N, C-alpha and C positions, 0 to 999 in steps of 0.2 A: 103374482106381480110384485107384492111387497117383499117376498123372499128374494126375488131377483135383484130388487133395488138394494136390499141390505147386503147381498153378496157382492154386488158391484161396488158398493160403498166401501166394504172391507178391502176389496182388491185395490181400490184407488188409494186407500190409506197405506196399504203395504207398498204400493209403487212409490207413493210420496216419501215414505220412510226410507226406502231403498235409495231414492234420489238424494235425500238429505244426507244419509250416511256416506254416499259417494262424494258429495260436495265436501263433507267434513274430512274424508280421507284425502281428497285432492288438496284441500287447504293445508292439511298437516304435512303433506309431502312438500308443498311450496315453502312452508315455514321451517321444516326440519331438514330438508334436503330434497334434491331432485329424485324422481323415481329411478329405480335401478337401471331400467332400459335407457333413460335419458343420460344418466351418468356414464354408462358404458359407451354410448355413442359419442358423447362429448370427449371422453378420454381417447377413444380409439381414433378419432379424426384429428387429434392434436399432432402438430408437427414435432419432429425430433430435434434435439440439440446435439450438435456434433463438434468435436475438436478439430483443429486445423489439420491433424494427421488422419482424419476420417473416423476416429473412434467415436462410438455412440455414447454420449453421456446421459441422455434422457430420451426415452421412447415409450410407446404404448404397446402393451401386450395383453390380449384378451380382456380389454376394457379396464386395464389397470396401468397406472403410470409407474414405470420402473427406471432405475438408475443403474445400468450394467456395471459401471466402474466403482460402485459402492461409495465410499466417502471422498473419492477423488474430486476435488473442486466442489465439494458439497455446498459450502456456504455461497459460492457464486451461483450455483444452479438454483438453490432454494428448493421449493416443493410445491406440489399441486394439491388443492382440496378436491371436493367432489367434482366440480366442473370448471374450475379456474385456478390460475396460479396464485399462490398466497405470498411468497417471498422470492427474493433473488431474481434470476433471469426468467423463471417461470411466471413471475408477476409482472416484471418490467416489459416483457415481450408477449404478454398474454394474448393481445389482439392478434398478432401475427401467428402465434402458435395455434390459437383456436381456429383460425382460418385454414389450418393445414400446412402452413409454411414451415420449412425446416430452418433452423438457426445455426449458422456455422460460426464458431468462435475462433479467435486467434491463438488459443491455448495449444501449447505443445505438451502432450500428456506425459512424456518422459521427463521434461523439465519440471512440470507441475508435481509429478510424483517425487522427484528429487528434492524439491523445495519443501514439500510436506514432510518427507522423511527426515530432512535435516532439522526441522523444527521439532518433530516428534522425538528425536534423540536428545536434543539439547535442552529443551524446556524442562522436562522432568529432572534432568541431572542438576540443573541450577535452581530447582524449586521455584520456578517462575509461574505466573498466573496465566498469561496468554502471550501470543506472538503472531507476527505476520511477516511475509516476505513477498517481494515482487521481482519479476524478471521482465525487462522491457527490451524489445528489439530496437537497437539504437536509431537506425535511419528512418524506420517507419512508425515507431511508437506502438507497435503491436504488443499487447500483453501476452507474453509466453507462459507466465505462471503468476498466479495470485493465490498464495497459500495462507491459511489460517490455522491456528492451534488454540484450543483443543479441536480434534476432528469432528465432523458432522456427517452422518450417513442419511441422506434424504429418503432412502427406502424405509427408514424407521423414524421419521421425523417427529412423531408424537412423543417419543421417548426423550427428546432433547429440550433443554431450556432455550429461551430466547437468546441468551448470551452465547450459548454454544452454536446457534445458527447464524451468528453475526458475521457479516462479510468484513472482517477487520482491516484488510489492506485498503479498502475504499472508504470505510466509515470512521475508524478510530482516529481521534485527534490527540496529538501529543507535542511536546516541545522537542525539536530535533537535535538540540544540543550542538556539540562541536562539529558535526557533519557540515553545518552551515559555514564554518570557517573557510572551507575550500571555495564555496561560492562567493563569499565576500572578498576573499583574496583575489579571485578571478576578476571581480568587478573593479577592485582597486587597481589591478594591473591594467584593465581595459581603460581606466580613467587616467593612467599615468601617475598614480599616487604612490606606487611602490614598484620595486623590482624583486626578482627572486633573491638577490644578494644584498638588498638594503638591510643595514644593521640597526637593531633597536636595543635600547636598554630594557632589560626584562628582569627586574627583581621578582620575588615570589608573590608579592602583592602590591597593589597600587590603589590610591584613592582617586575616584573619578566622579566628576559632576559638581564640583564646587560645594557651596553651602548645603545644598539638598542632595548631595551625592552619596556615594557608598564605596566601601572598600571591596575590590574584586581580587581574587587570588587564583593561584594555579595549584593543581593537584599533583603534578609530576615534577620532581626535581629536575632542574635544567641549568645551563650556564647563565651567568648574569647578563650576557648579551646574546641575542639570537638574530639570525637573518630571517627573512620571510619564510624561506624553506625550513629553517629550524623551528619557527613558530608553529608551522603545521606539524612538524615531526613530534614536537613535545606538547602539542595542543595547548599552547599558552594563551590564556585569556588576557593576561597583561599585554602580551605582544599584540594581540588583535586590537586592544584598545588604542595602541599606538598607530597601527596601520590605518584605522578609520578616523583618527583624530582630525584630519583635514578633509574628510569625506562629507560633503554637504548632505544634511539629513534628507532633503528632498530627493537628491540623486541616489543615495544609498537605498532608501526605501523604494525608489523607482526600480532599481535593479531587482530587489527581492520580489517586487510585484511582477516584473517581467519574467522572472523565473517561475512564476505561478503561485507564489504564496499570497494568501489573503484573497485569492480569486477562485471562482467556481471552476472546477475541471470540466473542460468541454468534451465530456464523454456522453453520448446520447442515451437518454432514457434511464440508464442505470443509476440508482441512488449512490451519491458520493458526498462525503463530508467536505467541509471547508475550514481550514485553519484560519488564524487571524494574524494580521499585522496591526500594531497600534496606530491610531491616527497620527498624521504628521504633526499636529499641534502638540503632541506629547513627546516628540522626539528631541529631548535634550541630550546633553553629553552622555549621561548614564544610560539612557535607553539606546542610544546609538551604539555604545560599547557592548551592552548586554545582548543586543540583537546580533552583533558581530560574532558572538559565540553561541547563538541559538537559544538564548533565554529571553522570556518575555514575548515570544512569538510562538505560533503553533502551526502544525501541518498534519496532513494525513500521509500515510506511506505512499499513496498514489501521487500526491503532490511532490513528495520528496524525490521519488524515482524520476518523475518528469523533469524536475529542476536539475538533478544531477546529470540527467541525460543531455542537458545543454552542453556540459563539458565534454561528454563523449561524442556529441554530434557536431563538433566544430563550431560551437557557439550558437546553434540554432535550436530554439524550442519547438517541439512537435507534440501536439496533444496526443494523449494515449488513446488506444481503441481496443476493445475486447471482442466486438462483433465484426466480422469481415464486411467491409463496405459501409461501416458506420463509424464516424469519428476519424481522428487522425488528420483532419484537414487544416486545423489551425496551426500555422507556423509563423515564427517571428525570429528575427536575429536579436540575440541578447549580447553576445560577445563577438569580437573579431575572431576569425578562425585561428590565427596565430596565438592569441591569448588563451583560447581553449586548449590548444596543443601544449603550450607552456605549462598550464595548470595540470594537465594530465601527467606531465613529467614530474612535477612537484609531488603529485599523489602517488606515482610509481615509487619515488624515493621514500615517501612516508612508509610504505610497506617494506621495501627492500632494506632500508636503513633503520627502521624502527620496530615493526611488528611482523617481520617475515614469518616467524614461527607460528603466529596466530592467523595471519591473513594471506600469506604467500604460498605459492606452489612452485617447487623447484622446476626450472625449465620453462616457466611461463611468466609473462609480464602482466601482473594484476595491479590495479591502482585503486586507491580509496581512502576513506577517512572514517575514523571512529567517532562515536558520541556517547556520553554518559550523562543523562539529564535527570536532575532531581524532579520529582513529581510533586505538584501542588496538592496538599491534603489539608482540608479545612482552612483554605485560604493562605497557607504558608508552605514554603518549600520544605519537603520532608527530608530528614537525614537518614531515613531507612528505606524509602521507596524510590526506585530508580527505573528509568527506561534505558535499555542498552540498545544502541543504534549503530548501524554501519551502512555506508553508501559507497558504491564503487562500480568499476566496469572492467571489461576485458575484451580483447587484449589492449594493453594501455596505449600503444601507438596508434592503432586503428580499431577502436572498440566496435564490437558487434552486439553486445548486450550490456545493459546497466542493471545492477542488482541492489536492492535495499532490504534491510532486515531491521525489525523492531521487536524487542522482547520486553515485556512489562513485569515488574515486581519480582525479579529474581532475588532469592535470599542467599544464594551461594555464588560468589565470583560474578558480580553484577556489572563490572566495567565493560565498556564496549569492546575493548581489546580481548577480554576474557570470554565473552559470550557471543555478541553479534558478529564479530570478525571471523571466528571459526565457522559459524554458520554460512557466512559469505564464502569462505574458502571451500566448504563442503559442496555448496550448490555450484560454485565455479568449476570444481573438479568434475562434477557430473556433466556439466555443460560441455566442457572441453572433451570429455570422453565421448559424448554424443557426436561431437564434430569430428572426432578422429584426429584432433590436433596433435601435431608432432612437437615434442618439447625441444627447446634449444638449451645450450649449456652456459648461458650468461649469468643466471641467478646463482648465488652462493649463500648458504646459510651462515 
């Protein structure tokens, strides 16, 4: 009897030990990751992410999350961990994807590839650090391309730094520089403060702001008097300071706000940065002048393309959207339609009469504005670090897309006309080719 009790006791100890080890193993799996079977089931049941043209951008194969297009739109897609999305759309729409729903984007993969290729060619040539580009469908606000450089392949995401995974068109904040001149001129036209042919005295520099003011200057040599059209062509800061001289600060700041600057972009779920406008209490003569040429304010590329799209879209702001059926519902009138059309003509002339070799395409009407913005480093504007920016649309008379480009930190030919404008031209050429657009014979080099 005693032997049986000892045997039973030993058996119970073995059973208890086995149960304890099982609990330890289960806890370890919860702590360090889901069991393989659970992981595979979670991944396999996850919905796919598709482009507007039906191409699969993210899907599940044999219990593994894969990205069939490699680095195409990699930063937008983000990546998935063992059982849930970690960054990008995989994280933002984790709930819907986990429940097995597919996600259809507005992206056109051909335009996305063209934008990424244009950045990949130009950024190394100019020894820049990073860049982004956006293509927006004018009437709907659908994002057709959102490109970042350097590239990121989510299939191999563990090999990339957090910076490389950054969705730059939506998140990076920068001073948009002289691209803002077109938007401010449009606002001034809308208020009756100027006309395309109003003539201004434009020395190469001018002191603005009274006792607490500062001297502003121009970088490009130009005549001593310029019309509003000429101010845009030569990108004259001095000329812009004259145009806004009688623009009430509250009204001018109001226009910038209605363009979307200093406001959250109404794009559902997806993380997006917000640039800044200085509070109205700080809007003296100098702040008004510097904001007129895009200094002292900040923007994301997504905000900039949405603002420029107002000019393309006959004066109406439309919120951007990346996922079909989500966003793009916020609309508001910023400018009268005829003012938007007049401004488009001014920007067509900026390219045709000023930077056609850099931004134009023979046989097509493209419109836009360059920007070269000094970057603040250690609290001061740097004389060596710049953001090269371009914003434009095509065709100029009845735009179908709006395109913006931002390149940071180029060490070779950093001006907007030398760097961002040719990228705009390259993307535009690919868009026109995809449309099968027939050239006309009006543009001359």
